[in-house]
Structures are given as C-alpha cells and as structure tokens.
N, C-alpha and C positions, 0 to 999 in steps of 0.2 A: 239446410243452409247451403247456398252456392256462392262460390267466389270465382271471379273471372280475372284472368291476366292476359292482356293483349301484347302483341309484338308485331313488328314488321313494317311500321310506318317509316317515312323518310322523305327525301327530296328526289324527285324524278322529273325528267324532261317531258314535255307534251308528246304523246304517242307512246310513252313507255309503260312499263308494267310494275306492279307491286303485288305482293301477297301478304295479307294480314292473317294473323292467327289469334285465336282466343282459346286459352286453356282453362277448363272449368274443374273445380273441385266438386266432390259430392258423388253420390252413387245413383243419382236419378237423371244423369245427363241424357240418357237415351230417350227419355220421355218428355223432355222439355223443348220448347221452341227456342232456337237461337236466332238472334237478329243482329244486323249491323246498322247503326245509325250514324249520321254525321251532322256536325254543326259548324257552319262557316261563320266568320266574324259578322256580327250584326244580324244574324239570321237564326231562325228557330231550328231546333234539332229535328231532323227528318229521317224517316225510315229509308234505308238503302236497299236492304234485302233481308229475307227471313227464310228459315228452313225448319220444318216441323220434325218431330222425332221420327216420323215415317218417311221423311225425305221430300215432302211437298215444299215447293219454293215459290216465292213471289218477289218481284223486283219493282223498284221505282222506275217509271218510264224513262227517266233521264239516264239510267245505267243499263237498260235492257240491251242485250247483245254485246256488252263490253265487260260486265262484271259477272262472276259466277260464285255463288255461295255453296259451300259443301260442308260436310261434317264427317268425322271419324269417331264413331261411338266407342270404339275400343281404346282410343286415346283421349276421350273426353275433350275433343278439340273441334272447333269450328273454324272455317277458313273463308276468306273473301279474296278471290283472285280478281285483280283489277287490271284490265288491258285497255289500250288506246286511251290512256288517261288524258284529261283535258284540264286546263287551268281552273275551270269552274268546279272540278272535283276536289280542289284544295279545301281542307277542313280537318277538324279533329274527328276521328272515327271512334265510335264507342261500340263495344260488344254488349249485348243484352241477352239475358236469359228470362224466359217467361213460361208460365204454366197457364194455358188458356190466355186470358187477357190480363193476368196478374203478373207484374214484373217481380222477378225474384232477386235479380242482381244486375248491376252495371259494372262494366270494366272501367279502368282508370282513364281510358282514352289514349289514342296514339295519333300524332300529327302526320298528315299526308299533305305534302306541298308539291304542286305540279307547276314547274316554272323552267324557263330556259335561261 
C-alpha cells in the first residue's frame, strides 16, 4: 500500500517558480514510477511529467524546458520544479504512484495559481 502527501503549491506571478513535493509511504518507492498530473477547471486531468524508478523521465510538450521532475529514493519523495510559470499552468496538481500501467495511489492535490 502506498500513500502520497503533496506540498508546495501556492500563488505565484507569471515567470516565477514553485517546487512541489510528494512524500510517499511504503517500502517499494524505489521501484515505482512517480508522476505529476494536473487538472484545470473544465479540463481533463493530464500528465505533466513522470519519472521511473531508474530515473527515466518524460514530459508533456507544454512544460518541456520549464519543469523538471526528480526523486530522492532515500527520502521516498518526488519533486516537480516548475520555472517560468505561465497563467495556463494554473491547475490542481496531483502526485501519482504507479507500477507499470497500474496506478497504486493518488495524492490529495495541491493548487497552483499563476497570476499577476
């Protein structure tokens, strides 16, 4: 069983930065894929970035070059560093843990608002 707790959301001006954290319980963190998804009002949830247990990453085209996903297996924590934020990045961001294509857990979500 995996449980996820997110932190780090908030209000930031366009061009600013935020770092989201996702702390996971359980002893299998190092072998599971961690992902960050987001859902804006009236839109479907979409994958933002993911990182495998081995450190392979993939990103949505809309965030490439601006966002960086990383993980610290010793701390059972995944991160999403978000730079050059735009108003269209405003959404609730969710952490996800998966083994292969099977979702094991979702975080509770954290609001990110990019506005002047």
